[in-house]
Structures are given as C-alpha cells and as structure tokens.
N, C-alpha and C positions, 0 to 999 in steps of 0.2 A: 624592100627595104636591105638595107644591107647588112650584114651582121655586125662591122661596126658602129654603125649608125644607131642600131640598135640598142647595142650596148651603151653609148654615151647616153642617149634618152635612156633609158634603165637607172642610168648612174646620176642620171640628172635628177632623178619622181625619187629615188631611196629617201626614206624619214630620215631625219640627221636630227642628233640628241641638241636640246635647245640649250643652248648657253645660259646661265643662272647670274653667272657673273659678274655684276653691273658696276662694280665697283672701279672709280676713275681715277687714273693714277697719272702721277707726274713725277719729272725725274727730285726735284725738291720733296717730295715723299719718304725717296731713301734715305734725305741728311736728316729726317728725325730720330731718332732712337725708338728702338720699339717700346723698349717701357714705357716711354710717354704715346708713343700712338695708343697702347695697352690701357692709358690708365685714361683718358682721351676719349677711347671707348666708354671703361665706364661708367665718365663721368655724365656726358651726354645722355646715360641711360639711365643713371639716376634721375639727372633733371627732369627728364619726361615722365619719369615714376612720381618724381616728387611734385612737377604743373599736379597732372591725372589726377592727385590724392587733394590737394590743391582744391582743385574746380571741386572736388569731390564734398571736399568738410566746406566749402562756400557751398552747396547746394544744399545740403544738411542743416547750415545752418539759416541758410533762407527758408528754407521750408521745419523750422524746428517746431514748430505749430500743428504739420502735421507725422514729422518723424518721431516724436516724442510722446505722444498718446499710444503711437505703435510700438512701438521700442518699449512702453508700460506694459500692453494687452502681450504682447510676448512674453515679457518677464512673467506675469500673472499666468500667463498659460502656462510655460513650464513649472511654475511653481502648485497649477494643480492639475498638472499630467499624471502621476503617479493616481492621484486617488480616481480622477477623471478616468483614466485607464481602468483602473481597475471596474468599476463599474461597469464600463463596456465592456468588458470581459467577463464577466457576470451577468451579461443579458439584463441589462438596463437597459431602458428605450433611451434616445440619445437628449430627448427632450424632455426625462429626466433626470438624465447624469449633469446636463445642463445649469435644470434650473438647484439641483441639491447642491452643488456648484458653487452658485451665484450665489445661492441663500446662507452658504455657511461662511464664505467668505464677508459678505457685507454683517451678517450677525459677528461673527471675530471684530471686526474694523469697528461695528460701533459698542459694543462688549472696552475693548478697549478705551477707543472717546468719552466713554459714560462717567470709567476707573476713574481716568483724568480729568476729568470737569469735575468729579465727586470731591477726591484726593484737593484738590486744588480751593476750591470754596470751604473745604475744610477747615485747611491748615491756613487760608490766605491770613484772617489777623496774627498767626503763631508768626508767619515768617515777617507780615512789615514789621511786628514788635523786634523781628533778631533784625531786620536790616537797618531798622532804626538803630538798636545796637552796634550794629557792624559799622554805620558810620559814625556815632558820635569815636568807637576807641576808631576808628578809622583816623577822624579828629588828634585825636589825641595824639596816634601817632606820629602823626606832620607834626605834634608841635614838640614831644618829647624825643624824636625818634632821632635819625641819621641827619636829616633835614633842615626841623629846628626854623622850623615855620612860625612867623608871628600872626596876632590876628589878619593884621593887616598887609600881611601877606598874600595870605591865604583867603581873604576880602577880592584882593584885587584880582588874585586869577579868575576866581570865583568871575567879576568883573569882564575881564576879558572874554572866556568861556561863553558870557552871554551878549556881550559885541558881538564875536562870530556869526553864534547861531542867530543875530538880527540880518546881521549880512550876508549868513545863505539860505534866509529864510527865503526866499524864491525856489531856490534849488528845494530847500525841502517841501514848500509848497510843489512842485514838480514831479518828486518822490513820490509827495502822495496820491497824486493824479497816475504816478505810474502803478502807484499796489493795486489802485480800484482797476486800471486796466490789467493788472496782472491776476485778482481775486477772477475778470472777468476774462482772460483764456483759460486761469485752471477752472472754471466750472466745464466750458466748451470742453477742455482736453479731458477731463473727467467722460463727458457724457461716448465723446468720441469714441473713449475709450474700452468703455461698458461696450462698444456696438463692435466696436473690431474683438473685442473680446468676446463674443458674444460668435461671432464670424469663427473664429479658428477653432473657438469648439467645436462649432455645426457643423463646419465642412472645409477643413485645416488642409485637409487631404485633396480635395477639390482643387484647392486655391493653389498648394503646389504643383499638381501638373498641369496647373493656368500656367504657373507662372516657368518651371519646366521649358514649356513650347516655347520661347523669347530664344532659348538658348539654339546656336547649329544640331541639326540633329546627329552628326555623330561627337558632338560630344554631353550630351544628355545624361547618360551614362553615369559618365564620368561625374559632373553636375548632381546629378541622383545622390548618388551613394555619397559623396564630400558632405552634401548639407542634409546626410539623415545622419552622418557620424560627428556632424556641429549640431544638430538637432539633440541627439540621444546627450553630446556635450553641456549642453546651457540646460536639458531638465537634471543631468546630473549636479550641478552649479546650482542650483535654484533649488535642490534639495540641500546642497550639502549647506548654504547659506544660510537655511529656511533651520535645518537645525544646530547650525552655531548661532544664529541670531538666538533661538527662543535658551537655548542653555545659557546665554551671557544676560540673557537679559532678568530667567530668576534666577542664577546667580549674584550677576550684580544688582538686582533692585532686591530683595531677600538679604542681604549685606548690608544695603543703607538701610534694608528700616531696625534690623538687629540691632543697628549704629544709633540708630535715631535721627539721620539722616532726614532732613526737614522732603518734601514730594518726592518719596523715592518711588512710586507708583510711576509719574511720571519718566521719572529718571529710566527706570526698566523700559516700557515705553520709546524715550529715545535711545539708549543700550540698542531694541529691537532694532526700531529701522535703519540705524546708521548701522549695524553687523550685516548688513547689506552689500555693505563697500567690505569687500576683503581689506585684513590688517588696519588700514587706515580706519575706518571708520569705529571700530571697538574701540581703538586709542582714543577718537576725539571724546567720544564720549562718553568713554571711560575717564576720560581728564574731567570730562560738567561735573560727573560723580565728588570726583575729587575735590573740587571745586565748590562744593557746595558746601560738602563739608567741611573744607579751612574757612569758608565763611561762615556760617553758623554752627559750627559745636568746634572748634579751635585744632589747632596742628595737630594734636596725637589720634583725633579722630580722622582727621583725614589722614594720615597717616596708617595708619587701621584699612579704612577706604584703600588706598591705596594698593596694599599689601590684597584685598581683599580681589581688585579687579585681577590684579596680577597671578595671583591663584587660581581664579573663573578661567582664566583665556588658556591656561597653564591644563589646566585640568579638561578644559574642554577639547582641549587641543589634541592633547598625548594618549589622553585615555578614554572620554566617555566615547567619543567619534568613530578612532577604530575599534572598539569593545560593541558599541552599539547598532553600527553601519557596518562595520565587515569589511570594510575596505580604509585605507588611509586612504586622502586626497594628500595628491603630491601635488604643491605649486611652490616657484619659486617667488624666494619673498622680492628679490630687486624685478623682478621683470614685475611685479604688482603691481609695485609702488611705483615703479614710475610709467605704467599703464597706469594705473590709478589718477597720477598727478597731470599725467598727457592730456588726459578727459577732463578732470577741472579746469584746466586753463585755458584747452577750445572752447568746454561749453557747461560749464559752472556745475552743479551739484547732481542735474542730469550726464556730463559728461564724466562724471565719476563712478556713477551707481553705474552705466555701463558699459564703460571701456573692459573691467575686466572680462567681463560671458562676448560684452564681439568679440573685444582678441583672440577668449579661447574658441571661439566661434569661425574665426578666418583662418588663424592657426590651427585647429585640426582639421578644416577644408583644404588648406594648402597641403599638409602632411600627406589627407587622403589618395588627394589625384597625384603629388609628387612618388610617392613610393607605390600608385600601382594599388593600392588595398581596395580601390572599388568594385576591382574586377571579383575578387575572391568577396566581397560582402564582411571581411576580420575588419577588427579593431584600428585605426591607425598606430606606427610605431614610429617613435624618435620621439625628436624635446618637443617637449608641449608642453604648453601654458600654466593650461589645467587640461591633468589626466587622474586615473585615480590608476592607485596599485593594488590589486589582491590581496586582504590581509593572509600569509600563511596557515592551513588549515593543519593541523596535527590528527592523525588516525589514532583512534583510540589502543591500537593494540603497540602503537608508538611511544 
C-alpha cells in the first residue's frame, strides 16, 4: 500500500469531535430581535418549570392522605430530635430513647387536653350567661345604634336567615357527612403518622441511605450534603418555633387570666398551636384573644389584651429569643408571609403549617448545591428564607 493511500485511510479513521449544536435555524430567525429570542427562551423554560411544579402539587393533593401524615411525622421528628439526639449521645438504648420521647409527647398532649376540657367545663355556665348578656347588648345596639333597626326588621332578617338555612339543609347535611369522613381520615392519619414517626426515630439514617440510592451515583454527594443542611434547618426551625410558641402561649394566656378573660387556658393552647405558623399564626390567635376580651369584658379590657399580645411578641422576638437561644433567627417577613399565604391557598391549614419549613428546606438545599458548600461540609451562605445569625459574644477582657 502506497504512502499516499495509507495517509488517506489514517485521516479517514481519525476520531473527530462530535458537534453538539443541534439548533435548527432558518433565514427568518435572523429577523427576530435578540431580546425577543432571549425572552422566548426564558419563557418556555419558565413554563416547563411551572408545569413540573403543577404536576408535583397535583400529585401531592391527590395523595394528601399519605403526604400530610408524612409531613406531620417529619415535623414532630424535628421537634423531638434535640432531646432524642441528646439521649443517644449519652448512651441511652435507642428503644428507650424512642419510648421516652413518645411517652413524654403523649403526656404533654394529654395534659393540655385535660386542662382545656377542665376549664371549659368549669367556665361554661359563666360563658353562657355572658354570651346571653352580649347578645342582649347587641340587640340594644341594633335598636339604638347607627342602624336603628326596629323589632319587625330584626324579625324579618331572622326569618330570612332561617329560610336560607332551610334551603341549604342539603348542603349542611352533606357537610355533616363530610365531617364524619374527615374524622375517620384524621384518625387514620394519626395512626399512620405515629407509625412513620417510630420508623424515622428507629432507622431514619437507613431510610435516607436507601432514598439516596435513587439519585445518580455522581449526584449522591451533592444530594446528601444538601439534604443534611436542609434537615439541620428544619430542626432549627422546629426548635425555634417551639420556643416561640411556648413564650407566646405563656405570656398571652397569663395576660388573659390576669385580665379575667374567659377560657384563658384554651386561648393559651390555641396560641401555642397557632404559633407554629410563623408570623401569621401568632397574629390570628392573638386576635382571637382580643375578640374574646371585647365580647365578654368590654373595649377597655380588649385594648389591654391587645397591648399584652403586642408586648409578648416584641419581648419574645427581640429579647428572650436572642438571650436564651444564643442566636437570633433571621427570617425575611415578606418571604414568610407570602409562603404561608401561598401554602394556605393551595392546601389550607396543612399548607400554611408546612409551607415555611418546606420552603426553607428547598431554599437551603438549592443554595448548598449552587454554592458548592456540599464539597466542604460548611453551611451554605447566601440569601436564605430561614437562617440563624450567631449572636456576637464579647470576651471577658473586651
């Protein structure tokens, strides 16, 4: 074989780089302005992301009877994790740590329920009497107030209301059946949440290792680092909200008791539960306390109750939380309010409850991956919906 033919075969068989440009262009594309092409590129990508998010939300709503117990179990696990981890570090057997955590939680819940039922039963006659007096005062206001309604007009409005209720009797009956179905769903969800909680406490690390295998091998280190930082954020969120809920419940409940507002203990429990929804929950439950004071104690006591609610929230947020926890929780209020509102619009109360921790987890995981902090194990740095800013400690000689 001649040298020329050998050179030709060598050139023919030499590997060449494969072109990755698969863009098909036409002469008309040159006539489209560059800003419009860039806008169109952003638009179809955003539409694709929105479609994926919509399908995900649809699946969550379809499987809500499974998703809500799972989310409740994860949040309770995060609440119990500091004490549970402390017991494991001090060589408690895992089964003993699980039993202590569950029994202590059950005892606290049972104690709160007993206190609520006890005060409701004790103050029910007084509340009924006060309710009758408030209704009489409301009737007097309708007669003598700016509306100046007569007895005939009031009776007509009552008749219209009764007629409306009769027309909607079928809807009310359907609602009653729905409540019965909801009670069954709640009971089933509670049992499922308890089972998932026990599994997470018993073998949460093993469950995560199995879940991590669903990711591509090259993506597992990044996914593991992002998830661990996200979990640390969830634990910090739960610890912070537990502290906030306790302070708000004690302060507002004590204020209601000293002002002789009826049902002070149920109000305190309601404030405790509502405070797990950041910002919005404390405002709504505090408004309930002010409303009860207005109805049963008059406007001046309601004003004092409002001052108590505002004072407790300011004391908790600006003094007690940084002092006792050693760090100030940095939360962007606008982001929290928008996330809570969006969660409530999508999934009601469960959506409002889980919106902030879920958004904080996604935010921290995304920043961990984008910043590359998963390679070093250092916490992510960036714009976070929920983060902690360590309180500056001065040395003794400074």
